[in-house]
N, CA, C and O atoms as a GROMACS GRO file, in nm:
protein
  476
    1VAL      N    1  -0.650   1.471  -0.820
    1VAL     CA    2  -0.595   1.336  -0.817
    1VAL      C    3  -0.674   1.252  -0.716
    1VAL      O    4  -0.698   1.295  -0.604
    2GLN      N    5  -0.712   1.134  -0.758
    2GLN     CA    6  -0.784   1.043  -0.670
    2GLN      C    7  -0.705   0.913  -0.658
    2GLN      O    8  -0.658   0.858  -0.758
    3VAL      N    9  -0.692   0.866  -0.536
    3VAL     CA   10  -0.621   0.741  -0.508
    3VAL      C   11  -0.721   0.640  -0.452
    3VAL      O   12  -0.794   0.671  -0.358
    4VAL      N   13  -0.724   0.521  -0.510
    4VAL     CA   14  -0.822   0.420  -0.469
    4VAL      C   15  -0.752   0.287  -0.444
    4VAL      O   16  -0.680   0.236  -0.530
    5GLU      N   17  -0.775   0.232  -0.324
    5GLU     CA   18  -0.725   0.099  -0.292
    5GLU      C   19  -0.833  -0.005  -0.318
    5GLU      O   20  -0.952   0.026  -0.316
    6SER      N   21  -0.791  -0.128  -0.342
    6SER     CA   22  -0.884  -0.239  -0.359
    6SER      C   23  -0.815  -0.369  -0.321
    6SER      O   24  -0.693  -0.374  -0.309
    7GLY      N   25  -0.896  -0.474  -0.303
    7GLY     CA   26  -0.841  -0.606  -0.277
    7GLY      C   27  -0.850  -0.652  -0.134
    7GLY      O   28  -0.809  -0.764  -0.104
    8GLY      N   29  -0.902  -0.571  -0.045
    8GLY     CA   30  -0.912  -0.612   0.094
    8GLY      C   31  -1.022  -0.717   0.113
    8GLY      O   32  -1.100  -0.744   0.022
    9GLY      N   33  -1.024  -0.775   0.233
    9GLY     CA   34  -1.126  -0.874   0.263
    9GLY      C   35  -1.086  -0.960   0.380
    9GLY      O   36  -0.998  -0.924   0.458
   10LEU      N   37  -1.152  -1.074   0.391
   10LEU     CA   38  -1.127  -1.169   0.499
   10LEU      C   39  -1.036  -1.281   0.447
   10LEU      O   40  -1.061  -1.336   0.340
   11VAL      N   41  -0.934  -1.312   0.522
   11VAL     CA   42  -0.843  -1.419   0.484
   11VAL      C   43  -0.809  -1.499   0.608
   11VAL      O   44  -0.800  -1.444   0.718
   12GLN      N   45  -0.789  -1.629   0.592
   12GLN     CA   46  -0.754  -1.714   0.704
   12GLN      C   47  -0.606  -1.699   0.738
   12GLN      O   48  -0.526  -1.664   0.652
   13PRO      N   49  -0.568  -1.725   0.862
   13PRO     CA   50  -0.426  -1.722   0.897
   13PRO      C   51  -0.346  -1.813   0.805
   13PRO      O   52  -0.386  -1.926   0.777
   14GLY      N   53  -0.233  -1.762   0.758
   14GLY     CA   54  -0.149  -1.836   0.664
   14GLY      C   55  -0.186  -1.813   0.520
   14GLY      O   56  -0.112  -1.854   0.430
   15GLY      N   57  -0.298  -1.748   0.496
   15GLY     CA   58  -0.343  -1.725   0.360
   15GLY      C   59  -0.276  -1.605   0.297
   15GLY      O   60  -0.192  -1.538   0.357
   16SER      N   61  -0.315  -1.579   0.171
   16SER     CA   62  -0.255  -1.470   0.093
   16SER      C   63  -0.363  -1.376   0.042
   16SER      O   64  -0.479  -1.412   0.025
   17LEU      N   65  -0.319  -1.253   0.019
   17LEU     CA   66  -0.409  -1.151  -0.034
   17LEU      C   67  -0.324  -1.048  -0.107
   17LEU      O   68  -0.210  -1.022  -0.068
   18ARG      N   69  -0.376  -0.991  -0.212
   18ARG     CA   70  -0.303  -0.886  -0.284
   18ARG      C   71  -0.387  -0.760  -0.288
   18ARG      O   72  -0.502  -0.761  -0.332
   19LEU      N   73  -0.330  -0.651  -0.240
   19LEU     CA   74  -0.394  -0.521  -0.246
   19LEU      C   75  -0.342  -0.445  -0.368
   19LEU      O   76  -0.227  -0.460  -0.409
   20SER      N   77  -0.430  -0.362  -0.424
   20SER     CA   78  -0.392  -0.277  -0.537
   20SER      C   79  -0.424  -0.133  -0.503
   20SER      O   80  -0.514  -0.105  -0.424
   21CYS      N   81  -0.349  -0.044  -0.564
   21CYS     CA   82  -0.373   0.099  -0.543
   21CYS      C   83  -0.343   0.170  -0.673
   21CYS      O   84  -0.237   0.150  -0.734
   22ALA      N   85  -0.437   0.254  -0.716
   22ALA     CA   86  -0.418   0.326  -0.841
   22ALA      C   87  -0.459   0.472  -0.823
   22ALA      O   88  -0.553   0.503  -0.750
   23ALA      N   89  -0.387   0.559  -0.891
   23ALA     CA   90  -0.418   0.701  -0.890
   23ALA      C   91  -0.473   0.741  -1.026
   23ALA      O   92  -0.429   0.690  -1.129
   24SER      N   93  -0.568   0.832  -1.025
   24SER     CA   94  -0.625   0.882  -1.150
   24SER      C   95  -0.631   1.034  -1.144
   24SER      O   96  -0.626   1.095  -1.037
   25GLY      N   97  -0.641   1.093  -1.261
   25GLY     CA   98  -0.643   1.239  -1.268
   25GLY      C   99  -0.526   1.288  -1.349
   25GLY      O  100  -0.461   1.212  -1.420
   26THR      N  101  -0.500   1.415  -1.339
   26THR     CA  102  -0.389   1.476  -1.411
   26THR      C  103  -0.260   1.448  -1.336
   26THR      O  104  -0.234   1.505  -1.230
   27ILE      N  105  -0.178   1.359  -1.392
   27ILE     CA  106  -0.056   1.315  -1.325
   27ILE      C  107   0.062   1.327  -1.421
   27ILE      O  108   0.060   1.272  -1.531
   28PHE      N  109   0.162   1.400  -1.378
   28PHE     CA  110   0.285   1.410  -1.457
   28PHE      C  111   0.376   1.292  -1.425
   28PHE      O  112   0.433   1.231  -1.515
   29ASN      N  113   0.391   1.262  -1.298
   29ASN     CA  114   0.475   1.150  -1.257
   29ASN      C  115   0.438   1.111  -1.115
   29ASN      O  116   0.378   1.189  -1.041
   30ILE      N  117   0.474   0.989  -1.078
   30ILE     CA  118   0.456   0.941  -0.941
   30ILE      C  119   0.590   0.893  -0.889
   30ILE      O  120   0.653   0.807  -0.950
   31TYR      N  121   0.634   0.947  -0.780
   31TYR     CA  122   0.761   0.909  -0.724
   31TYR      C  123   0.743   0.798  -0.622
   31TYR      O  124   0.718   0.683  -0.659
   32ASP      N  125   0.756   0.829  -0.494
   32ASP     CA  126   0.746   0.725  -0.393
   32ASP      C  127   0.601   0.682  -0.372
   32ASP      O  128   0.508   0.763  -0.376
   33MET      N  129   0.586   0.553  -0.348
   33MET     CA  130   0.456   0.496  -0.311
   33MET      C  131   0.475   0.419  -0.182
   33MET      O  132   0.583   0.364  -0.157
   34ALA      N  133   0.373   0.415  -0.101
   34ALA     CA  134   0.385   0.346   0.027
   34ALA      C  135   0.252   0.287   0.070
   34ALA      O  136   0.145   0.336   0.033
   35TRP      N  137   0.261   0.182   0.147
   35TRP     CA  138   0.144   0.124   0.213
   35TRP      C  139   0.160   0.143   0.365
   35TRP      O  140   0.266   0.118   0.422
   36TYR      N  141   0.052   0.188   0.426
   36TYR     CA  142   0.044   0.200   0.571
   36TYR      C  143  -0.072   0.112   0.618
   36TYR      O  144  -0.155   0.069   0.538
   37ARG      N  145  -0.076   0.088   0.747
   37ARG     CA  146  -0.192   0.019   0.803
   37ARG      C  147  -0.221   0.074   0.942
   37ARG      O  148  -0.132   0.126   1.010
   38GLN      N  149  -0.345   0.062   0.980
   38GLN     CA  150  -0.387   0.106   1.112
   38GLN      C  151  -0.481   0.003   1.171
   38GLN      O  152  -0.591  -0.019   1.120
   39ALA      N  153  -0.436  -0.059   1.278
   39ALA     CA  154  -0.519  -0.156   1.349
   39ALA      C  155  -0.605  -0.082   1.450
   39ALA      O  156  -0.576   0.032   1.486
   40PRO      N  157  -0.714  -0.146   1.497
   40PRO     CA  158  -0.801  -0.082   1.594
   40PRO      C  159  -0.725  -0.036   1.718
   40PRO      O  160  -0.647  -0.112   1.775
   41GLU      N  161  -0.747   0.087   1.757
   41GLU     CA  162  -0.689   0.147   1.877
   41GLU      C  163  -0.537   0.156   1.870
   41GLU      O  164  -0.471   0.163   1.974
   42LYS      N  165  -0.482   0.157   1.750
   42LYS     CA  166  -0.338   0.173   1.733
   42LYS      C  167  -0.311   0.284   1.633
   42LYS      O  168  -0.398   0.323   1.556
   43GLY      N  169  -0.187   0.334   1.636
   43GLY     CA  170  -0.148   0.437   1.542
   43GLY      C  171  -0.121   0.381   1.404
   43GLY      O  172  -0.112   0.260   1.385
   44ARG      N  173  -0.108   0.471   1.307
   44ARG     CA  174  -0.080   0.428   1.170
   44ARG      C  175   0.065   0.381   1.160
   44ARG      O  176   0.157   0.447   1.210
   45GLU      N  177   0.085   0.267   1.095
   45GLU     CA  178   0.216   0.204   1.083
   45GLU      C  179   0.259   0.197   0.937
   45GLU      O  180   0.181   0.157   0.851
   46LEU      N  181   0.384   0.236   0.910
   46LEU     CA  182   0.438   0.223   0.775
   46LEU      C  183   0.470   0.076   0.750
   46LEU      O  184   0.543   0.013   0.826
   47VAL      N  185   0.415   0.021   0.642
   47VAL     CA  186   0.432  -0.121   0.611
   47VAL      C  187   0.542  -0.142   0.508
   47VAL      O  188   0.632  -0.223   0.528
   48ALA      N  189   0.536  -0.068   0.397
   48ALA     CA  190   0.633  -0.087   0.289
   48ALA      C  191   0.636   0.036   0.201
   48ALA      O  192   0.537   0.109   0.191
   49THR      N  193   0.752   0.059   0.136
   49THR     CA  194   0.765   0.170   0.043
   49THR      C  195   0.835   0.123  -0.083
   49THR      O  196   0.908   0.024  -0.082
   50ILE      N  197   0.811   0.194  -0.193
   50ILE     CA  198   0.881   0.167  -0.318
   50ILE      C  199   0.902   0.299  -0.391
   50ILE      O  200   0.810   0.380  -0.401
   51THR      N  201   1.023   0.320  -0.442
   51THR     CA  202   1.052   0.442  -0.516
   51THR      C  203   1.023   0.421  -0.664
   51THR      O  204   0.991   0.310  -0.707
   52ASN      N  205   1.034   0.530  -0.741
   52ASN     CA  206   1.011   0.517  -0.885
   52ASN      C  207   1.123   0.438  -0.953
   52ASN      O  208   1.110   0.399  -1.068
   53LEU      N  209   1.234   0.415  -0.880
   53LEU     CA  210   1.343   0.333  -0.932
   53LEU      C  211   1.330   0.187  -0.889
   53LEU      O  212   1.412   0.103  -0.926
   54GLY      N  213   1.226   0.158  -0.810
   54GLY     CA  214   1.204   0.020  -0.768
   54GLY      C  215   1.270  -0.019  -0.638
   54GLY      O  216   1.266  -0.137  -0.602
   55ASN      N  217   1.329   0.074  -0.567
   55ASN     CA  218   1.390   0.043  -0.438
   55ASN      C  219   1.281   0.028  -0.333
   55ASN      O  220   1.188   0.109  -0.328
   56THR      N  221   1.293  -0.074  -0.250
   56THR     CA  222   1.187  -0.106  -0.152
   56THR      C  223   1.240  -0.108  -0.009
   56THR      O  224   1.358  -0.134   0.015
   57THR      N  225   1.150  -0.080   0.084
   57THR     CA  226   1.178  -0.098   0.226
   57THR      C  227   1.055  -0.160   0.290
   57THR      O  228   0.944  -0.147   0.241
   58TYR      N  229   1.078  -0.230   0.402
   58TYR     CA  230   0.969  -0.300   0.471
   58TYR      C  231   0.981  -0.282   0.622
   58TYR      O  232   1.091  -0.268   0.676
   59ALA      N  233   0.866  -0.282   0.687
   59ALA     CA  234   0.865  -0.289   0.833
   59ALA      C  235   0.916  -0.426   0.874
   59ALA      O  236   0.894  -0.525   0.804
   60ASP      N  237   0.983  -0.432   0.988
   60ASP     CA  238   1.037  -0.560   1.035
   60ASP      C  239   0.927  -0.664   1.051
   60ASP      O  240   0.950  -0.783   1.030
   61SER      N  241   0.808  -0.621   1.088
   61SER     CA  242   0.698  -0.714   1.115
   61SER      C  243   0.646  -0.783   0.990
   61SER      O  244   0.575  -0.883   1.001
   62VAL      N  245   0.680  -0.733   0.871
   62VAL     CA  246   0.628  -0.794   0.748
   62VAL      C  247   0.738  -0.844   0.655
   62VAL      O  248   0.709  -0.903   0.551
   63LYS      N  249   0.862  -0.822   0.690
   63LYS     CA  250   0.973  -0.867   0.604
   63LYS      C  251   0.966  -1.016   0.580
   63LYS      O  252   0.944  -1.094   0.672
   64GLY      N  253   0.984  -1.055   0.454
   64GLY     CA  254   0.978  -1.195   0.418
   64GLY      C  255   0.838  -1.247   0.392
   64GLY      O  256   0.822  -1.358   0.341
   65ARG      N  257   0.736  -1.168   0.426
   65ARG     CA  258   0.597  -1.211   0.405
   65ARG      C  259   0.524  -1.122   0.305
   65ARG      O  260   0.442  -1.172   0.228
   66PHE      N  261   0.554  -0.994   0.304
   66PHE     CA  262   0.487  -0.898   0.216
   66PHE      C  263   0.584  -0.855   0.106
   66PHE      O  264   0.705  -0.849   0.127
   67THR      N  265   0.528  -0.824  -0.011
   67THR     CA  266   0.607  -0.772  -0.123
   67THR      C  267   0.533  -0.656  -0.186
   67THR      O  268   0.417  -0.668  -0.225
   68ILE      N  269   0.601  -0.542  -0.195
   68ILE     CA  270   0.546  -0.426  -0.263
   68ILE      C  271   0.603  -0.419  -0.404
   68ILE      O  272   0.721  -0.446  -0.424
   69SER      N  273   0.519  -0.384  -0.501
   69SER     CA  274   0.566  -0.377  -0.639
   69SER      C  275   0.483  -0.274  -0.714
   69SER      O  276   0.377  -0.232  -0.667
   70ARG      N  277   0.531  -0.235  -0.831
   70ARG     CA  278   0.458  -0.143  -0.916
   70ARG      C  279   0.476  -0.185  -1.061
   70ARG      O  280   0.583  -0.235  -1.097
   71GLU      N  281   0.375  -0.165  -1.144
   71GLU     CA  282   0.382  -0.212  -1.283
   71GLU      C  283   0.474  -0.127  -1.367
   71GLU      O  284   0.549  -0.180  -1.449
   72ASN      N  285   0.471   0.001  -1.348
   72ASN     CA  286   0.559   0.089  -1.423
   72ASN      C  287   0.594   0.206  -1.333
   72ASN      O  288   0.571   0.200  -1.212
   73ASP      N  289   0.648   0.311  -1.390
   73ASP     CA  290   0.694   0.421  -1.304
   73ASP      C  291   0.579   0.510  -1.259
   73ASP      O  292   0.601   0.613  -1.194
   74LYS      N  293   0.456   0.471  -1.291
   74LYS     CA  294   0.342   0.551  -1.246
   74LYS      C  295   0.242   0.468  -1.168
   74LYS      O  296   0.235   0.481  -1.046
   75ASN      N  297   0.165   0.387  -1.232
   75ASN     CA  298   0.056   0.315  -1.171
   75ASN      C  299   0.058   0.170  -1.215
   75ASN      O  300   0.126   0.134  -1.311
   76PRO      N  301  -0.018   0.085  -1.142
   76PRO     CA  302  -0.058   0.095  -1.002
   76PRO      C  303   0.053   0.040  -0.911
   76PRO      O  304   0.160   0.003  -0.957
   77VAL      N  305   0.024   0.034  -0.781
   77VAL     CA  306   0.116  -0.027  -0.685
   77VAL      C  307   0.041  -0.140  -0.615
   77VAL      O  308  -0.078  -0.130  -0.588
   78TYR      N  309   0.113  -0.248  -0.587
   78TYR     CA  310   0.054  -0.366  -0.527
   78TYR      C  311   0.121  -0.398  -0.393
   78TYR      O  312   0.236  -0.360  -0.368
   79LEU      N  313   0.047  -0.466  -0.310
   79LEU     CA  314   0.104  -0.522  -0.188
   79LEU      C  315   0.060  -0.667  -0.179
   79LEU      O  316  -0.056  -0.696  -0.148
   80GLN      N  317   0.153  -0.758  -0.207
   80GLN     CA  318   0.127  -0.900  -0.196
   80GLN      C  319   0.154  -0.942  -0.053
   80GLN      O  320   0.265  -0.925  -0.003
   81MET      N  321   0.053  -0.997   0.012
   81MET     CA  322   0.065  -1.033   0.154
   81MET      C  323   0.050  -1.184   0.167
   81MET      O  324  -0.057  -1.238   0.138
   82ASN      N  325   0.154  -1.251   0.209
   82ASN     CA  326   0.153  -1.396   0.229
   82ASN      C  327   0.167  -1.428   0.377
   82ASN      O  328   0.204  -1.343   0.458
   83SER      N  329   0.138  -1.551   0.410
   83SER     CA  330   0.155  -1.599   0.549
   83SER      C  331   0.092  -1.504   0.649
   83SER      O  332   0.155  -1.461   0.746
   84ARG      N  333  -0.035  -1.471   0.622
   84ARG     CA  334  -0.103  -1.371   0.704
   84ARG      C  335  -0.116  -1.417   0.848
   84ARG      O  336  -0.134  -1.535   0.877
   85LYS      N  337  -0.106  -1.319   0.938
   85LYS     CA  338  -0.122  -1.342   1.081
   85LYS      C  339  -0.237  -1.257   1.133
   85LYS      O  340  -0.270  -1.154   1.073
   86PRO      N  341  -0.299  -1.297   1.245
   86PRO     CA  342  -0.407  -1.214   1.300
   86PRO      C  343  -0.361  -1.072   1.328
   86PRO      O  344  -0.442  -0.979   1.322
   87GLY      N  345  -0.234  -1.052   1.360
   87GLY     CA  346  -0.182  -0.918   1.385
   87GLY      C  347  -0.176  -0.830   1.262
   87GLY      O  348  -0.150  -0.710   1.272
   88ASP      N  349  -0.202  -0.888   1.146
   88ASP     CA  350  -0.205  -0.810   1.022
   88ASP      C  351  -0.341  -0.746   0.998
   88ASP      O  352  -0.358  -0.668   0.905
   89THR      N  353  -0.438  -0.780   1.082
   89THR     CA  354  -0.571  -0.720   1.067
   89THR      C  355  -0.563  -0.570   1.087
   89THR      O  356  -0.516  -0.522   1.190
   90ALA      N  357  -0.609  -0.496   0.988
   90ALA     CA  358  -0.601  -0.350   0.993
   90ALA      C  359  -0.668  -0.292   0.870
   90ALA      O  360  -0.705  -0.365   0.777
   91VAL      N  361  -0.684  -0.161   0.871
   91VAL     CA  362  -0.720  -0.089   0.749
   91VAL      C  363  -0.589  -0.050   0.682
   91VAL      O  364  -0.502   0.011   0.744
   92TYR      N  365  -0.576  -0.085   0.555
   92TYR     CA  366  -0.454  -0.059   0.480
   92TYR      C  367  -0.476   0.063   0.390
   92TYR      O  368  -0.576   0.074   0.320
   93TYR      N  369  -0.380   0.154   0.395
   93TYR     CA  370  -0.387   0.278   0.319
   93TYR      C  371  -0.271   0.289   0.223
   93TYR      O  372  -0.159   0.245   0.251
   94CYS      N  373  -0.300   0.349   0.108
   94CYS     CA  374  -0.197   0.374   0.008
   94CYS      C  375  -0.163   0.523   0.008
   94CYS      O  376  -0.251   0.608   0.016
   95ASP      N  377  -0.036   0.552  -0.002
   95ASP     CA  378   0.013   0.689  -0.007
   95ASP      C  379   0.097   0.706  -0.134
   95ASP      O  380   0.191   0.629  -0.156
   96MET      N  381   0.064   0.803  -0.215
   96MET     CA  382   0.138   0.824  -0.340
   96MET      C  383   0.195   0.965  -0.345
   96MET      O  384   0.125   1.062  -0.316
   97GLY      N  385   0.321   0.975  -0.382
   97GLY     CA  386   0.386   1.104  -0.405
   97GLY      C  387   0.368   1.142  -0.551
   97GLY      O  388   0.437   1.090  -0.638
   98VAL      N  389   0.275   1.233  -0.578
   98VAL     CA  390   0.234   1.264  -0.714
   98VAL      C  391   0.283   1.402  -0.755
   98VAL      O  392   0.272   1.500  -0.681
   99VAL      N  393   0.338   1.408  -0.875
   99VAL     CA  394   0.374   1.536  -0.936
   99VAL      C  395   0.268   1.567  -1.041
   99VAL      O  396   0.257   1.498  -1.143
  100VAL      N  397   0.191   1.671  -1.015
  100VAL     CA  398   0.092   1.716  -1.113
  100VAL      C  399   0.155   1.817  -1.207
  100VAL      O  400   0.138   1.812  -1.329
  101SER      N  401   0.229   1.910  -1.146
  101SER     CA  402   0.299   2.013  -1.223
  101SER      C  403   0.440   2.023  -1.168
  101SER      O  404   0.459   2.069  -1.056
  102PRO      N  405   0.542   1.982  -1.247
  102PRO     CA  406   0.680   1.983  -1.196
  102PRO      C  407   0.720   2.121  -1.146
  102PRO      O  408   0.674   2.221  -1.201
  103PRO      N  409   0.806   2.128  -1.043
  103PRO     CA  410   0.866   2.015  -0.972
  103PRO      C  411   0.796   1.978  -0.842
  103PRO      O  412   0.854   1.911  -0.758
  104TYR      N  413   0.671   2.021  -0.827
  104TYR     CA  414   0.605   2.008  -0.697
  104TYR      C  415   0.542   1.870  -0.680
  104TYR      O  416   0.463   1.825  -0.763
  105GLU      N  417   0.577   1.805  -0.569
  105GLU     CA  418   0.524   1.673  -0.537
  105GLU      C  419   0.432   1.686  -0.417
  105GLU      O  420   0.466   1.751  -0.318
  106TYR      N  421   0.315   1.625  -0.427
  106TYR     CA  422   0.219   1.622  -0.318
  106TYR      C  423   0.182   1.477  -0.289
  106TYR      O  424   0.184   1.391  -0.377
  107HIS      N  425   0.150   1.452  -0.162
  107HIS     CA  426   0.111   1.317  -0.124
  107HIS      C  427  -0.040   1.305  -0.117
  107HIS      O  428  -0.108   1.387  -0.055
  108TYR      N  429  -0.091   1.202  -0.180
  108TYR     CA  430  -0.233   1.174  -0.182
  108TYR      C  431  -0.258   1.037  -0.119
  108TYR      O  432  -0.183   0.942  -0.139
  109TRP      N  433  -0.368   1.031  -0.041
  109TRP     CA  434  -0.402   0.908   0.029
  109TRP      C  435  -0.532   0.850  -0.025
  109TRP      O  436  -0.622   0.923  -0.068
  110GLY      N  437  -0.540   0.717  -0.021
  110GLY     CA  438  -0.667   0.653  -0.051
  110GLY      C  439  -0.754   0.649   0.072
  110GLY      O  440  -0.716   0.695   0.180
  111GLN      N  441  -0.873   0.593   0.055
  111GLN     CA  442  -0.971   0.589   0.164
  111GLN      C  443  -0.948   0.469   0.256
  111GLN      O  444  -1.008   0.459   0.363
  112GLY      N  445  -0.862   0.377   0.214
  112GLY     CA  446  -0.831   0.260   0.294
  112GLY      C  447  -0.915   0.140   0.256
  112GLY      O  448  -1.027   0.152   0.207
  113THR      N  449  -0.857   0.022   0.278
  113THR     CA  450  -0.929  -0.102   0.253
  113THR      C  451  -0.907  -0.195   0.373
  113THR      O  452  -0.795  -0.211   0.421
  114GLN      N  453  -1.015  -0.255   0.420
  114GLN     CA  454  -1.010  -0.338   0.541
  114GLN      C  455  -0.957  -0.477   0.508
  114GLN      O  456  -1.004  -0.542   0.415
  115VAL      N  457  -0.860  -0.521   0.586
  115VAL     CA  458  -0.809  -0.657   0.576
  115VAL      C  459  -0.825  -0.722   0.713
  115VAL      O  460  -0.779  -0.669   0.814
  116THR      N  461  -0.892  -0.837   0.714
  116THR     CA  462  -0.916  -0.909   0.839
  116THR      C  463  -0.860  -1.050   0.827
  116THR      O  464  -0.892  -1.123   0.734
  117VAL      N  465  -0.776  -1.086   0.923
  117VAL     CA  466  -0.719  -1.221   0.926
  117VAL      C  467  -0.784  -1.296   1.040
  117VAL      O  468  -0.766  -1.263   1.157
  118SER      N  469  -0.861  -1.399   1.005
  118SER     CA  470  -0.935  -1.471   1.107
  118SER      C  471  -0.975  -1.608   1.053
  118SER      O  472  -0.999  -1.624   0.934
  119SER      N  473  -0.981  -1.705   1.143
  119SER     CA  474  -1.027  -1.837   1.103
  119SER      C  475  -1.176  -1.851   1.130
  119SER      O  476  -1.234  -1.957   1.102
   0.00000   0.00000   0.00000
């Protein structure tokens, strides 16, 4: 299973950006999906999660500004980021809970995509 993020780049403060994450390979089902981020010299932070039923959670720092969504019960997952702040600058990672062979679920990570908020 391979997980790939895309959509990162440079955005001005107050601007918007949408990240995408897709998994490929032999996949029976995908349960929870999540976005994390890691800023320079900081630990990895959980940004948002979404279950296969569409239930979502958000870090307090992004509530009201970011939206996590998924097209169907498998792929892909998106992170819509609005009203960007310089503190949002980080490498963003996607985490997927993948079932290749039921009932075993494993978590796969992407390589990360850089998002920079700067004027």
